[in-house]
N, C-alpha and C positions, 0 to 999 in steps of 0.2 A: 673513730668518730663517736661522740656521745650526744644524746638528745635529752632534754629535760621536759617531760610531759607534765603540764600544770593541772590538767583537768581531764575528766573522762571524755568530754566532748572533743578536746584537743587530741586525746589518744586515738579516738575513732577517726578523726580527720587525718591524723598522721598515717594510720594503717591504710586508710583508703587511698591516700596519695601514693604510698609505696606500691600498692596493688595496681593502681591504674598506670603508674609509670612502668612497672614491670610488664604488665599485659598489653601496653600500647593503647590504653583507653584515654578518652578525653575527660573533661570535668563532669560530663553527664553520664559516664560509664559506657560511652559508645566507642566502637573501634575507630582508631585513627587511620588515615589513608595508608600509612606504611604498614600497620598491623593487618589491614585487610588485603594487602598485596597489591595496592594501587600505586605505590611509589608516590610521585608528586602529581599524578593525574588527578584532576584535569587542570592544574594551575599553570602549566608551562606555556600554553598558547590557545587560541580560539579553537573550538571544535568545528570541523567542517561537516555539513550535512548535505550530501549530494542528492539532488532531485533528479532522477534518471530520465525525466521527460522535459520538454521545453516549457517555458512559462505559459500559464493560462490553463493548463490541464489539472486534473485532480491530484496528481502526484506533487506537483508544484504547490498547490494550495494546501494540501495536507502537511507538507513539510514546513510551510510558512506559518501555519497555525500552531504546529508543535514547537518550532524553534524557540520562541520567547519563553514558553513554559519550561522547556528543558534547560534553557539558559538560567532560569531562576532556580531550578533545582541544583544544577551543577555550580552555580555562581561563577560562570565562565561564559564568554561570548560564544554563541552558536551561529554560524554563518551558513545560510543556504546558498548552494551553487547549483545552477541548472546545467547539466551535461546530458543532453538528449540525443536521440538517434538510435536507430536499429532496434526498436521496441525495447529500450532500456539497456541494451548490451553495452553501449559505449560508456554510459555513466557507471554501470556496475563494474565494467572493466577498470575504470579509473579508481574506483574504490578498492578493488582487489589488488591493484598495483601499488597502492599507498602503503606507507609504513604501518605495520600493525601496532601502532603505539597508543591507540585509543583516541586519536584526534581526527579520524575520518570514518564516517558512516554513510550509508545510503538509504534513501527511502525508495523502495521499489513497488511495482504494481504487479498484477496477476500475470503479466507477460513473463515474469521471472520463472514461473513454473512451466511455461510452454516452450521457451527458447531452446532448452536442450534437445527437443524433439524436432523443432521446425528449422533450426539453423544448421547448416552443414558442418560448421566448425565454430565453436565459441572460443574466445581468447582466455577462457578460465573454466574450471570445473564447478558446476553449480552446487555440488555437495562438498567437495574437499577444499575448495579455495575460499569458502565463505562461512562465517560464523553468524547464524541467525541470532538476532537480538530480541525482537518483539514483533508479534503479529498485531498490527494496529487495529484492524477491524475489517468487516465485510460490508458489502452493500449490494442491493439490487442494481442491475443495469436496466436502462430504459431504451427501448426502440422508439425513435421519434421520426416524424416526417416534416419535411420543409413545408412552408405555407403554400408554395406554388406547385407542390407535387400532385395535388388533387386528392390525396389520401387523408381521410378524416378519422377513421377507426382501424383497429387491427382486423376486424372481421372483414372490412372492405378490402384491405390489403390481401388477406387470405383468398377472398373470392376472386379478385383480379389475377392473383398469381395462379390460382387453379385454372383460370381461363387462358393460361399460358402467356400472360403479360409479363415482360421482363422488367426487373427492377435492379437498381444498383444501391449498395448500402456502404456507408463509410464507417471505419473504425479507427482507433488510435494506432493501428499497425498490424502487419501480417503476424499472426500468431497471438495477438491479443485475445483475451478471453471473450471480448465482444465479437471479434471476428469468428472465433470457433463456435461460440454459442449460436450465432445466427447461421453459420455454415451447417451446423448440426440440424437446426430447425429446417433449413431449406432442403437438406438431404432427406430428412425424415418425410417431409411433405411433398417432395418432388418439385419444388419451385425452381424457376430459372432466375436466380439471383446472382449478381456479380459483385464481388468484393472490391472496394476502393480503399487502399491503405493510406493513412496519413501518418505524419511524424509526431503525433501527440494530440491531446484534446483541444488545445488552442486552435491549431489549423483546421481540425475537423469541424469545430463549431463555426468558424468563419465561413466555411463552405456550405454547411447545412443552413445557416442563416441567410446566405446569399443565394441559395437555390442551386448551387453547382452540383449538388448530389441530393437525390430525393429522400434517402433514408439514412439514418445514422444510429449507431448503437454506443452508449456511453453510460458511465455511472450516474446515479442520482446526483451525486456531488457535482458532476460536470454539467449535466443538462438542465437541472432544476431551475437555475436562474433564468434560463432562456425560455423554459416553460412558463415560468411566472410572468415573464415580460411579454408573453404571446409570440415570441419569435419562432418557436417550433411547436409541433403538435404531438403530445405523448400518445403512443399507441398501446404499449404493453410493457410489463417488467419481467425480468428473467428469473425471479425467485418464485418459490412455491406459494408464498403468501404475498398479499399486497403490502406495499410499503406505507407506513404511516404518513410520510411526507407527500405521497400522491395517492390518497385512499380511493379516488375515483378511477384510477388507471388499472385495468385488469391485468392478471398475470397471463403469461403465455400458456401455463399449465391449465388454467380454467377456461381457456379459449379454444379447446380442441386438442391440446397436446399435453395430456395428463402426465405428471411426474417431471416435467421440464424444470430444471433448476440449474442455474449458473451464476453464482454471486461473484462480484468483483472483490478484490482484497488488496491490502497495502501492508508492507512490513518494513522494519528497520533492520539492516544487515551491517556486518563488519568484516574486515579482512580476516581470514581464517586463523592467523597466528596472534590475533589480538588476545592478550591475557584474559583468561576466564573471569578473573576478578573484575576487570574493567567491563567485560561484556555484561556480567551480572549487575554491576553498579549502573551501567547505561540503561539496562532493562528496568531497573528500579526507578531511574529518573524519568524514563519515557512513560512508565506505568503511572507514576504520580502525576505527570503532565496530562495524561489522558483522563485521569479522574478529576482534574481541576475543572471547575465550572466554566472557566474561560475557554477551555479547549473542548470539553465534552459537549457543551451546548452548541458550539459551532459545527462540530462534526455530526452530531445527531440531527441538527437542522438540515444538513445536507444529505441525510439518508444513510449515514455510516453507523453500523452497529458496532460499538467498541468491544474489542476482545481483550486487548492488553495481555497477550499470551507471553509466557516465559520463553527462554531460549530453546528448551527441549520441545515444548509444545509447538513452537514456531517451526522447528526443524521437522517435526512430524507432519504438520500441516503442509509445508512445502513439498515434502516427499510424496504425500498423497496426491497433491495437485499435479506434480510431474507425471506420476503414474496414470492418473485419470485422463488428462488431456493428451498425454503422449500417445496413449493407445488410440485415441480418435485421429490424431495427426497421422500416425503411421498407417492406420487402416485406410485412410482416405487420401494418402499420398500428398498431403499438404506441405508445401516447401516455400521458404522465403524466396523472394525475387533475387536473382544473382546480382 
């Protein structure tokens, strides 16, 4: 085969074309999907993003805020599917059982780091059956009171609890970080508080708004709209610093319990055998989505501090959460209801 090169510019173009073809690069010098080990991903079918809690809660909302931005990055439809129940176990199990082809991911909540300790038997291994993709972010949780509970401030709640008045508090489920955070507070202070588990943030908010439960613990993302509307009364936040979204609400740490800290968190996961190239590509897509104003502004407005951690950093975070809260669960004999 022979080529006639008519000019220096043509010669350079010819050499660049051969190089990019040989290396698997596109016209901009970027790696093509095949060269990057992605095969035809994500062009074959829509990407499924499982929200492991029912509609109405923070996991559902985070997933639905992220989905359009991820879709724009991947240039492929991203469909959010709610598979709730068992503090996120049912939805996570559905993700684990899916083909590891890069078309199924899950958005999980902080319960993911507690379930190994609190559940007698999980249908998957939290470490070996899962590939962490991205740590989305963290947030303060807020202890709130129903309007007809009679509780107006955290200090009033503490004083009445010290006087041996019993209170019940709702969370999104047994073993949720909200459950464990308030259980740890009650144990430390010697309060007689009873936990009422719900199947997600939506049902929990319905009951606190209706006065069926006097106290509830949830992420800023979950409870702030109801605080803003006057539906519930904010008492305290679970992080060491006050949250910018609720600057007048005190921390539990500054209210007589120094050092108290229990942030909520969200992450994106994939089945364990998903090709690393796809995991990394999805991480990049989620990271770009989180940095886009359309996503970042919405999440920050709801109290989420964006992390956008890589796969290894996310794996490390989850491992530390399992160790931290697993210790508390075991020491206090906390178990899920049979």
